DRENTIMAR-118368 format. One record per residue (C-alpha): residue in one letter; x negated, y negated, z. Coordinates in pm, whole numbers, padded with zeros to 5 digits. Layout:
residues N
SITE | a | X | Y | Z
...
This chain:
residues 333
SITE | m | 05849 | 05079 | -05596
SITE | s | 05799 | 04810 | -05857
SITE | i | 06047 | 04537 | -05938
SITE | p | 06162 | 04489 | -06299
SITE | g | 05945 | 04238 | -06475
SITE | i | 06066 | 03881 | -06516
SITE | w | 05805 | 03806 | -06782
SITE | s | 05859 | 03936 | -07133
SITE | r | 05630 | 03969 | -07436
SITE | n | 05664 | 03728 | -07724
SITE | s | 05615 | 03826 | -08083
SITE | g | 05348 | 03578 | -08174
SITE | g | 05210 | 03230 | -08125
SITE | g | 05246 | 03038 | -07803
SITE | r | 05069 | 03164 | -07493
SITE | k | 04743 | 03350 | -07522
SITE | d | 04857 | 03624 | -07286
SITE | g | 05164 | 03693 | -07502
SITE | l | 05406 | 03639 | -07212
SITE | t | 05695 | 03396 | -07215
SITE | k | 05777 | 03204 | -06897
SITE | p | 06100 | 03334 | -06740
SITE | t | 06400 | 03102 | -06736
SITE | s | 06647 | 03311 | -06536
SITE | g | 06665 | 03589 | -06282
SITE | r | 06613 | 03633 | -05912
SITE | g | 06491 | 03899 | -05674
SITE | e | 06361 | 03974 | -05328
SITE | f | 06117 | 04209 | -05157
SITE | t | 05957 | 04264 | -04817
SITE | a | 05591 | 04164 | -04790
SITE | g | 05354 | 04443 | -04703
SITE | a | 05013 | 04390 | -04548
SITE | e | 04863 | 04047 | -04477
SITE | t | 04788 | 03863 | -04799
SITE | t | 04858 | 03538 | -04983
SITE | l | 05197 | 03465 | -05132
SITE | a | 05056 | 03453 | -05486
SITE | a | 04886 | 03790 | -05440
SITE | a | 05206 | 03949 | -05307
SITE | l | 05404 | 03822 | -05606
SITE | r | 05144 | 03942 | -05856
SITE | q | 05156 | 04289 | -05704
SITE | r | 05536 | 04304 | -05725
SITE | l | 05597 | 04138 | -06063
SITE | p | 05471 | 04355 | -06350
SITE | g | 05280 | 04165 | -06615
SITE | a | 05224 | 03854 | -06405
SITE | s | 04877 | 03700 | -06415
SITE | w | 04721 | 03511 | -06126
SITE | r | 04799 | 03181 | -06299
SITE | q | 05162 | 03277 | -06351
SITE | a | 05207 | 03388 | -05989
SITE | r | 05062 | 03061 | -05863
SITE | e | 05280 | 02860 | -06101
SITE | l | 05589 | 03048 | -05989
SITE | v | 05525 | 02934 | -05631
SITE | a | 05413 | 02579 | -05714
SITE | s | 05723 | 02522 | -05929
SITE | g | 05951 | 02576 | -05631
SITE | k | 06096 | 02912 | -05731
SITE | v | 05983 | 03115 | -05429
SITE | s | 06106 | 03133 | -05070
SITE | v | 05974 | 03312 | -04761
SITE | d | 06236 | 03416 | -04505
SITE | g | 06478 | 03176 | -04672
SITE | q | 06243 | 02874 | -04663
SITE | l | 06108 | 02720 | -04984
SITE | v | 05729 | 02753 | -05008
SITE | v | 05526 | 02571 | -05275
SITE | e | 05174 | 02664 | -05164
SITE | p | 05046 | 02977 | -05350
SITE | a | 04779 | 03027 | -05082
SITE | n | 05038 | 03047 | -04803
SITE | r | 04943 | 03342 | -04581
SITE | l | 05184 | 03630 | -04523
SITE | v | 05138 | 03851 | -04218
SITE | g | 05363 | 04131 | -04347
SITE | g | 05734 | 04189 | -04303
SITE | e | 05852 | 03857 | -04448
SITE | r | 06133 | 03853 | -04702
SITE | v | 05996 | 03699 | -05022
SITE | g | 06248 | 03589 | -05281
SITE | w | 06238 | 03413 | -05615
SITE | d | 06509 | 03228 | -05803
SITE | m | 06434 | 03094 | -06149
SITE | g | 06733 | 02859 | -06123
SITE | r | 06574 | 02644 | -05855
SITE | p | 06461 | 02296 | -05969
SITE | d | 06091 | 02222 | -05979
SITE | p | 06009 | 02002 | -05674
SITE | r | 05723 | 01843 | -05865
SITE | r | 05980 | 01670 | -06087
SITE | r | 06157 | 01514 | -05791
SITE | q | 06091 | 01154 | -05707
SITE | s | 05929 | 01073 | -05377
SITE | p | 06175 | 00970 | -05105
SITE | p | 06235 | 00594 | -05073
SITE | g | 05964 | 00432 | -04869
SITE | f | 05682 | 00669 | -04961
SITE | r | 05380 | 00536 | -05147
SITE | v | 05008 | 00597 | -05166
SITE | v | 04844 | 00275 | -05048
SITE | f | 04479 | 00376 | -05090
SITE | e | 04285 | 00684 | -05192
SITE | d | 03926 | 00774 | -05262
SITE | g | 03719 | 01090 | -05235
SITE | h | 03716 | 01084 | -04856
SITE | l | 04053 | 00959 | -04733
SITE | i | 04408 | 00867 | -04825
SITE | v | 04637 | 00605 | -04669
SITE | i | 05011 | 00630 | -04724
SITE | e | 05327 | 00451 | -04623
SITE | k | 05544 | 00712 | -04451
SITE | p | 05923 | 00683 | -04462
SITE | e | 06136 | 00692 | -04150
SITE | g | 06268 | 01043 | -04079
SITE | v | 05958 | 01219 | -04213
SITE | a | 05723 | 01394 | -03970
SITE | t | 05353 | 01322 | -04010
SITE | v | 05269 | 01692 | -03975
SITE | p | 05479 | 02007 | -03927
SITE | f | 05566 | 02099 | -03569
SITE | e | 05668 | 02451 | -03669
SITE | r | 05487 | 02686 | -03907
SITE | k | 05760 | 02683 | -04172
SITE | e | 05858 | 02315 | -04148
SITE | t | 05843 | 02138 | -04484
SITE | g | 05907 | 01785 | -04606
SITE | t | 05629 | 01632 | -04395
SITE | a | 05392 | 01354 | -04497
SITE | l | 05140 | 01621 | -04593
SITE | d | 05394 | 01772 | -04834
SITE | l | 05472 | 01431 | -04986
SITE | i | 05103 | 01372 | -05057
SITE | r | 05062 | 01709 | -05227
SITE | q | 05378 | 01653 | -05431
SITE | a | 05238 | 01318 | -05546
SITE | w | 04915 | 01492 | -05648
SITE | r | 05107 | 01751 | -05849
SITE | r | 05293 | 01478 | -06039
SITE | q | 04952 | 01335 | -06127
SITE | g | 04839 | 01672 | -06260
SITE | k | 04599 | 01735 | -05972
SITE | k | 04545 | 02069 | -05804
SITE | a | 04735 | 01992 | -05488
SITE | t | 04610 | 02283 | -05278
SITE | v | 04239 | 02243 | -05350
SITE | t | 04181 | 01924 | -05148
SITE | p | 04221 | 01962 | -04771
SITE | l | 04407 | 01707 | -04559
SITE | y | 04285 | 01649 | -04204
SITE | v | 04508 | 01477 | -03948
SITE | v | 04329 | 01195 | -03766
SITE | h | 04624 | 01003 | -03620
SITE | r | 05003 | 01017 | -03631
SITE | i | 05311 | 00802 | -03612
SITE | d | 05649 | 00922 | -03485
SITE | k | 05892 | 01091 | -03721
SITE | d | 06142 | 00809 | -03666
SITE | t | 05879 | 00540 | -03724
SITE | s | 05794 | 00421 | -04075
SITE | g | 05469 | 00273 | -04195
SITE | l | 05100 | 00328 | -04248
SITE | v | 04918 | 00650 | -04165
SITE | c | 04578 | 00781 | -04275
SITE | f | 04446 | 01132 | -04351
SITE | a | 04091 | 01249 | -04414
SITE | k | 04006 | 01456 | -04722
SITE | t | 03655 | 01564 | -04618
SITE | k | 03503 | 01687 | -04293
SITE | l | 03262 | 01393 | -04298
SITE | a | 03551 | 01147 | -04311
SITE | e | 03744 | 01344 | -04049
SITE | r | 03458 | 01318 | -03799
SITE | g | 03419 | 00947 | -03865
SITE | l | 03791 | 00868 | -03840
SITE | h | 03828 | 01073 | -03522
SITE | r | 03554 | 00860 | -03366
SITE | i | 03722 | 00540 | -03484
SITE | f | 04061 | 00629 | -03340
SITE | k | 03923 | 00790 | -03023
SITE | q | 03719 | 00477 | -02945
SITE | h | 04019 | 00255 | -03038
SITE | l | 03822 | 00078 | -03311
SITE | a | 04111 | 00074 | -03559
SITE | e | 04338 | -00228 | -03594
SITE | r | 04695 | -00106 | -03555
SITE | e | 04995 | -00338 | -03554
SITE | y | 05365 | -00260 | -03550
SITE | l | 05684 | -00457 | -03589
SITE | a | 05948 | -00363 | -03335
SITE | v | 06296 | -00494 | -03264
SITE | a | 06372 | -00445 | -02896
SITE | h | 06687 | -00503 | -02692
SITE | g | 06713 | -00827 | -02496
SITE | r | 06466 | -01111 | -02448
SITE | v | 06119 | -00962 | -02451
SITE | r | 05836 | -01154 | -02290
SITE | p | 05495 | -01161 | -02457
SITE | g | 05209 | -01006 | -02270
SITE | r | 04997 | -00701 | -02205
SITE | l | 05156 | -00376 | -02087
SITE | e | 04924 | -00129 | -01919
SITE | s | 05000 | 00201 | -01748
SITE | r | 04907 | 00569 | -01729
SITE | l | 05137 | 00790 | -01936
SITE | i | 05237 | 01145 | -01841
SITE | e | 05436 | 01404 | -02032
SITE | n | 05710 | 01432 | -01771
SITE | r | 05800 | 01149 | -01537
SITE | g | 06036 | 01378 | -01348
SITE | d | 06344 | 01378 | -01571
SITE | g | 06202 | 01555 | -01875
SITE | l | 06087 | 01237 | -02051
SITE | r | 05741 | 01100 | -02110
SITE | g | 05670 | 00793 | -01903
SITE | s | 05436 | 00606 | -01673
SITE | t | 05303 | 00714 | -01336
SITE | r | 05165 | 00509 | -01048
SITE | r | 04913 | 00780 | -00964
SITE | t | 04567 | 00677 | -01079
SITE | d | 04448 | 01037 | -01101
SITE | e | 04716 | 01148 | -01350
SITE | g | 04800 | 01077 | -01711
SITE | q | 04617 | 00883 | -01979
SITE | p | 04559 | 00506 | -01989
SITE | a | 04782 | 00320 | -02235
SITE | v | 04754 | -00047 | -02331
SITE | t | 05007 | -00231 | -02548
SITE | e | 04999 | -00600 | -02639
SITE | i | 05329 | -00773 | -02720
SITE | e | 05372 | -01092 | -02923
SITE | v | 05716 | -01244 | -02978
SITE | v | 05786 | -01322 | -03343
SITE | e | 06156 | -01411 | -03341
SITE | t | 06444 | -01402 | -03092
SITE | f | 06804 | -01309 | -03168
SITE | a | 07121 | -01320 | -02962
SITE | a | 07064 | -00979 | -02805
SITE | a | 06725 | -00863 | -02936
SITE | t | 06368 | -00970 | -03004
SITE | l | 06142 | -00908 | -03302
SITE | c | 05795 | -00831 | -03168
SITE | r | 05450 | -00779 | -03314
SITE | v | 05292 | -00498 | -03117
SITE | r | 04919 | -00420 | -03108
SITE | l | 04796 | -00085 | -02984
SITE | q | 04477 | -00080 | -02779
SITE | t | 04532 | 00294 | -02725
SITE | g | 04736 | 00545 | -02925
SITE | r | 04939 | 00764 | -02691
SITE | t | 05248 | 00958 | -02798
SITE | h | 05556 | 00728 | -02801
SITE | q | 05347 | 00458 | -02632
SITE | i | 05531 | 00154 | -02774
SITE | r | 05874 | 00308 | -02719
SITE | i | 05794 | 00400 | -02359
SITE | h | 05636 | 00069 | -02263
SITE | l | 05919 | -00140 | -02405
SITE | a | 06187 | 00085 | -02253
SITE | e | 06020 | 00068 | -01912
SITE | q | 06037 | -00310 | -01934
SITE | g | 06411 | -00285 | -01988
SITE | h | 06383 | -00346 | -02362
SITE | p | 06411 | -00017 | -02554
SITE | v | 06355 | -00034 | -02929
SITE | v | 06677 | -00082 | -03125
SITE | g | 06785 | 00253 | -03269
SITE | e | 06620 | 00442 | -02981
SITE | t | 06781 | 00776 | -02896
SITE | v | 06531 | 00914 | -02643
SITE | y | 06413 | 00631 | -02416
SITE | i | 06757 | 00470 | -02391
SITE | r | 06875 | 00647 | -02076
SITE | d | 06772 | 00375 | -01830
SITE | l | 06950 | 00104 | -02031
SITE | l | 07269 | 00311 | -02037
SITE | r | 07250 | 00372 | -01661
SITE | r | 07235 | -00003 | -01605
SITE | g | 07549 | -00047 | -01811
SITE | g | 07371 | -00189 | -02113
SITE | h | 07520 | -00175 | -02462
SITE | p | 07278 | -00046 | -02729
SITE | i | 07277 | -00223 | -03063
SITE | s | 07400 | 00004 | -03341
SITE | s | 07129 | 00072 | -03599
SITE | p | 07089 | 00334 | -03877
SITE | r | 06725 | 00388 | -03777
SITE | l | 06462 | 00320 | -03514
SITE | l | 06342 | -00035 | -03573
SITE | l | 05972 | 00041 | -03537
SITE | h | 05736 | 00003 | -03834
SITE | a | 05357 | 00048 | -03855
SITE | t | 05283 | -00264 | -04057
SITE | t | 04903 | -00302 | -04033
SITE | l | 04612 | -00058 | -04035
SITE | g | 04249 | -00163 | -04051
SITE | f | 03915 | 00009 | -03991
SITE | d | 03565 | 00050 | -04130
SITE | h | 03544 | 00323 | -04394
SITE | p | 03401 | 00627 | -04212
SITE | v | 03156 | 00705 | -04494
SITE | t | 03080 | 00382 | -04684
SITE | g | 03123 | 00140 | -04394
SITE | q | 03340 | -00090 | -04609
SITE | r | 03604 | -00281 | -04412
SITE | l | 03951 | -00160 | -04507
SITE | h | 04272 | -00344 | -04423
SITE | f | 04623 | -00243 | -04529
SITE | a | 04966 | -00398 | -04479
SITE | a | 05316 | -00265 | -04538
SITE | d | 05631 | -00475 | -04522
SITE | p | 05932 | -00332 | -04337
SITE | p | 06150 | -00110 | -04561
SITE | p | 06496 | -00221 | -04681
SITE | e | 06700 | -00071 | -04393
SITE | f | 06474 | -00243 | -04140
SITE | a | 06496 | -00574 | -04328
SITE | a | 06874 | -00540 | -04356
SITE | m | 06904 | -00502 | -03978
SITE | l | 06691 | -00814 | -03930
SITE | a | 06921 | -01007 | -04162
SITE | k | 07223 | -00876 | -03971
SITE | l | 07077 | -00980 | -03637
SITE | r | 06994 | -01326 | -03772
SITE | g | 07335 | -01377 | -03929
SITE | r | 07573 | -01277 | -03652
SITE | g | 07638 | -01373 | -03296
SITE | p | 07589 | -01134 | -03004
SITE | a | 07436 | -00819 | -03147
SITE | a | 07581 | -00561 | -02909
SITE | g | 07752 | -00296 | -03115
């Protein structure tokens, strides 16, 4: 059964296909066999061309099982509820969230500054709002075809961590960047504010996914886990916290957060690796965010060999917490 058309014919002039873009209306249908979202819409919307179906999706008018989808090539397996609502705003007109910017881009790779609270990549199939989405939205605002260029993940930073992260745009660059990060050839520095008086030095352990209480952590067994090396430099001390410059020699999941917490100095704003501090009767400093920022990223370009080096200052909320810690007495909150 077909759905009433949402495109109408115009009487002359304007579009070559004689159809006017719809400005109102909504509808829903159940996807049939496996296909792309654009193809499913074109089949169900009489008079729609391929270009119009793709534009309908890219302009933020279409949802799948209640979740907004802006990629026309999104695959449907059949049985999904596909809906459209012409009253939805176009996401391409939205401004990027505070803290997002493209730091560098060429034909092979792109380096961005990721805001706190944004995942590097989706952890679930329908998750949106990730760093990948922000890049494609930026491309759309520039008039680029956002779905044509692939984005390959070569390293990540935590959702609650802000700062520099790199993606490859070609398979050649992906292979080269994977080698660089796997062999720990990239320069990676973070700024972290940790509870208490942190001592400078080198932290080295083997990290496992479950230390016995459901949390990632270190093990004393030499035949388990992955080696993790973190170098700590003290930048500034406060009444109840320390600003540190942290250099990663390896890049394990939550490595900085785990190593500092295991030293008795969890990162300010920590919500996961804070349990041991609480058990000891410690008083966490109140913070609107995790005070961990990827401030430096450097490596040799995987294709040209050119040395690349990028820096990103801490965002306003991070800087505001530093000012607060400098300006008041004991920082327990």
